[in-house]
N, C-alpha and C positions, 0 to 999 in steps of 0.2 A: 170606263165604266166609271161610276161616283157611289159614294155612299151619301144618302140621303134618309133626313128624319121622314118617318110617316106623317106625323102631325110637326108642323114647323117649332123649332124651341120658342119662337116667340108666340105661339098660340099654346104653349104648357108641353109641349114634347119634351121627350128627356133623351140622354143619351143612352140609353140601357139597349143592349142586343135587339129586343124584341120590339122597339123602338125604329129600327133600323132597316132600309132596304138598299138593296142596288139598284141602280138605274144607268142606262147609257146617258151621254153628255146630253140628247136631243131630249129624250124625256125628261129629264131632269130640269133643262132651261125651260120646258114646256109647263112643267106643274109650278116652277117659281117658288112662290111663298102659300100656295094651296097646300092641299092634304092628298094623300094618295087616292082618296075617293073623286075627289074632283080631278085628278090626272084622269083617272079612269073614264068617267063620265066625258071628258073631252076626246079620250081615245076612241071612245064608243062611237060618240056621235059624228067622228069624222073631221 
């Protein structure tokens, strides 16, 4: 499990608790520098 920023810090995300989420390593790799919404769209599209 990894700690991830819902919005990457490079895109203005913060280190505040509400800006963080827990992802498995595979999902974190899939998300890359994208947002949580972009990851969700990738997962839903298959």
